[in-house]
C-alpha positions as a LaTeX table, in Angstrom:
\begin{tabular}{lrrr}
\hline
Residue & $x$ (\AA) & $y$ (\AA) & $z$ (\AA) \\
\hline
Met1 & $-29.99$ & 124.30 & 35.77 \\
Glu2 & $-31.65$ & 123.59 & 39.09 \\
Ile3 & $-31.81$ & 125.39 & 42.44 \\
Arg4 & $-30.54$ & 123.67 & 45.58 \\
Gln5 & $-29.61$ & 124.66 & 49.13 \\
Val6 & $-26.19$ & 123.93 & 50.60 \\
Ile7 & $-26.59$ & 121.90 & 53.79 \\
Gly8 & $-22.97$ & 120.97 & 54.47 \\
Ser9 & $-19.56$ & 119.98 & 53.21 \\
Leu10 & $-18.34$ & 116.54 & 52.32 \\
Val11 & $-14.79$ & 115.61 & 53.32 \\
Cys12 & $-13.02$ & 112.95 & 51.27 \\
Thr13 & $-9.32$ & 112.57 & 51.97 \\
His14 & $-8.79$ & 109.85 & 49.35 \\
Arg15 & $-10.10$ & 110.61 & 45.88 \\
Ile16 & $-9.58$ & 109.53 & 42.33 \\
Thr17 & $-7.19$ & 111.71 & 40.36 \\
Gly18 & $-9.97$ & 113.18 & 38.20 \\
Leu19 & $-11.63$ & 114.88 & 41.21 \\
Gly20 & $-8.54$ & 116.70 & 42.38 \\
His21 & $-8.95$ & 118.57 & 45.65 \\
Trp22 & $-12.07$ & 120.54 & 44.82 \\
Asp23 & $-14.49$ & 121.35 & 47.63 \\
Leu24 & $-17.53$ & 119.07 & 47.72 \\
Arg25 & $-20.86$ & 120.34 & 49.05 \\
Leu26 & $-23.90$ & 118.44 & 50.22 \\
Leu27 & $-27.02$ & 119.97 & 48.66 \\
Gln28 & $-30.73$ & 119.48 & 49.16 \\
Asp29 & $-33.68$ & 120.32 & 46.94 \\
Thr30 & $-36.99$ & 121.67 & 48.24 \\
Lys31 & $-38.37$ & 118.12 & 48.51 \\
Gly32 & $-35.50$ & 116.94 & 50.73 \\
Lys33 & $-33.53$ & 114.91 & 48.18 \\
Gln34 & $-29.78$ & 115.22 & 48.72 \\
Tyr35 & $-26.97$ & 115.63 & 46.18 \\
Val36 & $-23.20$ & 116.09 & 46.15 \\
Ala37 & $-21.67$ & 118.76 & 43.92 \\
Thr38 & $-18.24$ & 120.19 & 43.23 \\
Asp39 & $-17.98$ & 123.80 & 44.40 \\
Pro40 & $-15.75$ & 126.28 & 42.59 \\
Val41 & $-17.59$ & 129.32 & 44.08 \\
Asp42 & $-17.06$ & 128.72 & 47.84 \\
Ala43 & $-20.72$ & 128.30 & 48.81 \\
Arg44 & $-21.57$ & 127.97 & 52.51 \\
Pro45 & $-24.28$ & 126.06 & 54.43 \\
Gly46 & $-27.59$ & 127.86 & 54.09 \\
Asp47 & $-26.74$ & 129.37 & 50.69 \\
Trp48 & $-29.14$ & 128.81 & 47.81 \\
Val49 & $-27.22$ & 127.95 & 44.66 \\
Phe50 & $-27.88$ & 127.00 & 41.07 \\
Val51 & $-26.26$ & 123.86 & 39.74 \\
Val52 & $-25.39$ & 122.55 & 36.32 \\
Ser53 & $-25.32$ & 118.84 & 35.56 \\
Gly54 & $-24.02$ & 116.35 & 33.04 \\
Ser55 & $-21.14$ & 117.33 & 30.79 \\
Ala56 & $-21.91$ & 121.02 & 31.47 \\
Ala57 & $-20.81$ & 120.41 & 35.07 \\
Arg58 & $-17.28$ & 119.59 & 33.93 \\
Tyr59 & $-17.09$ & 122.72 & 31.79 \\
Ala60 & $-18.44$ & 124.82 & 34.68 \\
Met61 & $-15.39$ & 123.70 & 36.68 \\
Gly62 & $-13.16$ & 125.26 & 34.03 \\
Asn63 & $-11.64$ & 121.92 & 33.09 \\
Ala64 & $-13.54$ & 119.29 & 31.13 \\
Ala65 & $-11.21$ & 116.59 & 32.49 \\
Ile66 & $-12.60$ & 116.93 & 36.04 \\
Leu67 & $-14.85$ & 113.96 & 36.80 \\
Thr68 & $-18.04$ & 115.53 & 38.08 \\
Asp69 & $-21.66$ & 115.44 & 36.98 \\
Leu70 & $-22.96$ & 118.21 & 39.28 \\
Thr71 & $-21.30$ & 121.61 & 39.83 \\
Ile72 & $-22.42$ & 124.70 & 41.69 \\
Gly73 & $-22.55$ & 127.48 & 39.11 \\
Gly74 & $-23.31$ & 130.38 & 41.42 \\
Ile75 & $-24.68$ & 131.56 & 44.74 \\
Ile76 & $-28.16$ & 133.13 & 44.57 \\
Asp77 & $-28.29$ & 136.50 & 46.35 \\
His78 & $-31.96$ & 136.49 & 47.39 \\
Trp79 & $-34.02$ & 133.31 & 47.47 \\
Glu80 & $-36.51$ & 131.74 & 49.82 \\
Ala81 & $-37.78$ & 128.16 & 49.61 \\
His82 & $-41.37$ & 129.42 & 49.28 \\
Asp83 & $-40.32$ & 131.17 & 46.02 \\
Val84 & $-40.03$ & 127.71 & 44.43 \\
Ala85 & $-43.53$ & 126.64 & 45.42 \\
Ala86 & $-45.05$ & 129.97 & 44.40 \\
Ala87 & $-43.49$ & 129.78 & 40.95 \\
Arg88 & $-45.12$ & 126.42 & 40.13 \\
Pro89 & $-48.91$ & 126.24 & 40.16 \\
Thr90 & $-50.24$ & 122.89 & 41.29 \\
Ala91 & $-52.21$ & 120.64 & 38.97 \\
Ala92 & $-55.36$ & 121.38 & 41.00 \\
Leu93 & $-54.96$ & 125.13 & 40.48 \\
Ala94 & $-54.28$ & 124.64 & 36.78 \\
Ala95 & $-57.46$ & 122.53 & 36.49 \\
Lys96 & $-59.51$ & 125.24 & 38.25 \\
Ala97 & $-58.20$ & 127.89 & 35.88 \\
Ala98 & $-59.21$ & 125.80 & 32.84 \\
\hline
\end{tabular}
């Protein structure tokens, strides 16, 4: 699982059958890389969410036949972007500690 922030919705009026009419959200990680995920939890722009990927993403949708490789698994109640940086010491800090 990874943590991402919802930055918008993606509208696709024509889709393959395996995607159905699920909401699609545009997500961004703390480094600015963007992703598209199916959204069964009704996340909104600005929400921090956790996502599941690979075959787990299909099961998270409640139907393994849905063709997705990234699904929002839940909305995080309290999260700030600086929490991510604080949780991971840099290589320089790790070297100093050693």
